[in-house]
C-alpha positions in Angstrom: 0.1 0.1 0.0 2.9 2.4 0.6 4.5 1.5 -2.7 1.2 2.5 -4.5 0.9 5.7 -2.5 4.3 6.7 -3.5 3.5 5.9 -7.0 0.4 8.1 -6.8 2.4 11.0 -5.4 5.2 10.6 -8.0 2.5 10.9 -10.8 1.0 14.1 -8.9 4.5 15.6 -8.7 5.1 14.8 -12.4 1.8 16.5 -13.3 2.4 19.3 -11.3 5.8 19.8 -12.7 4.8 19.5 -16.3 2.2 22.5 -15.9 -1.3 22.9 -16.7 -0.7 21.6 -20.5 -0.3 18.0 -19.0 -3.0 18.3 -16.5 -5.9 17.7 -19.2 -4.2 14.6 -19.9 -4.0 13.5 -16.6 -7.6 14.2 -16.0 -8.8 12.2 -19.1 -6.8 9.2 -17.6 -7.8 9.5 -13.9 -11.4 10.2 -14.5 -11.9 7.4 -17.2 -9.8 4.6 -15.6 -11.6 3.8 -12.5 -14.7 2.8 -14.7 -12.8 0.4 -16.7 -11.4 -1.0 -13.7 -15.0 -1.2 -12.2 -16.3 -2.9 -15.4 -13.5 -5.5 -15.4 -14.4 -6.3 -11.8 -18.1 -6.4 -12.8 -17.4 -8.9 -15.7 -15.1 -10.9 -13.4 -17.6 -11.3 -10.9 -20.5 -12.4 -13.0 -18.0 -15.0 -14.2 -17.9 -16.7 -10.8 -19.7 -19.7 -9.6 -22.9 -18.9 -8.1 -22.9 -15.2 -9.1 -26.5 -15.3 -10.3 -27.6 -16.8 -6.8 -25.8 -13.8 -5.3 -27.4 -11.3 -7.3 -30.9 -12.9 -6.7 -30.3 -12.9 -2.9 -29.2 -9.1 -3.2 -32.2 -8.2 -4.6 -34.8 -10.5 -2.8 -36.5 -8.3 0.1 -36.5 -9.4 3.8 -39.3 -7.6 4.9 -39.1 -9.1 8.6 -35.7 -6.9 8.8 -37.8 -3.6 8.3 -39.3 -4.0 11.9 -35.6 -4.2 13.6 -35.0 -0.8 15.1 -31.1 -1.3 14.2 -31.7 -1.3 10.4 -33.6 2.1 10.6 -30.7 3.6 12.8 -28.3 2.4 10.3 -30.2 3.7 7.3 -30.6 7.2 9.0 -26.9 7.3 9.8 -26.2 6.4 6.0 -28.4 9.1 4.9 -26.8 11.9 7.2 -23.4 10.7 5.8 -24.7 10.6 2.0 -26.1 14.3 2.6 -22.8 15.8 3.8 -24.4 17.7 6.6 -22.0 20.1 8.1 -19.2 20.0 5.4 -20.1 23.3 3.8 -21.0 22.0 0.6 -24.8 22.8 0.9 -24.0 26.3 2.1 -21.9 26.8 -1.0 -24.7 25.6 -3.6 -27.1 27.6 -1.6 -25.3 31.0 -2.1 -26.4 30.4 -5.9 -30.3 30.4 -5.0 -32.8 32.9 -5.8 -34.0 35.1 -3.0 -37.6 33.6 -3.3 -36.4 30.0 -3.6 -38.4 27.4 -1.6 -35.8 26.0 0.5 -38.1 23.8 2.6 -39.3 22.1 -0.6 -35.6 21.4 -1.7 -34.4 20.1 1.5 -37.3 17.5 1.4 -36.7 16.7 -2.0 -32.9 16.1 -1.6 -33.3 14.3 1.6 -36.0 11.9 0.0 -34.0 11.2 -2.9 -31.0 10.3 -0.9 -33.0 7.6 1.3 
């Protein structure tokens, strides 16, 4: 892991030394490469024995779990982390709103789409 961190820092250092002209090429690679790797992982995972059973198990609802309080607590925690409350992003985006924007509606819409 230390070696990969070192390689990442070397790549960043080289991109900074080369200047703004090379940063576009670095951005093309660094933004597309994770999707290529994820696609390879998807293909590899689907080729494994029992993968169809695992996918069927994942999408089969277990309605008895909906009554457990621990599940609801973990879901609420996930929603708070996904919304990024308290990190300043919401404040930065809200500075672009019109003065008569319905913020209550926007908050309910974002919260319900996240959960």
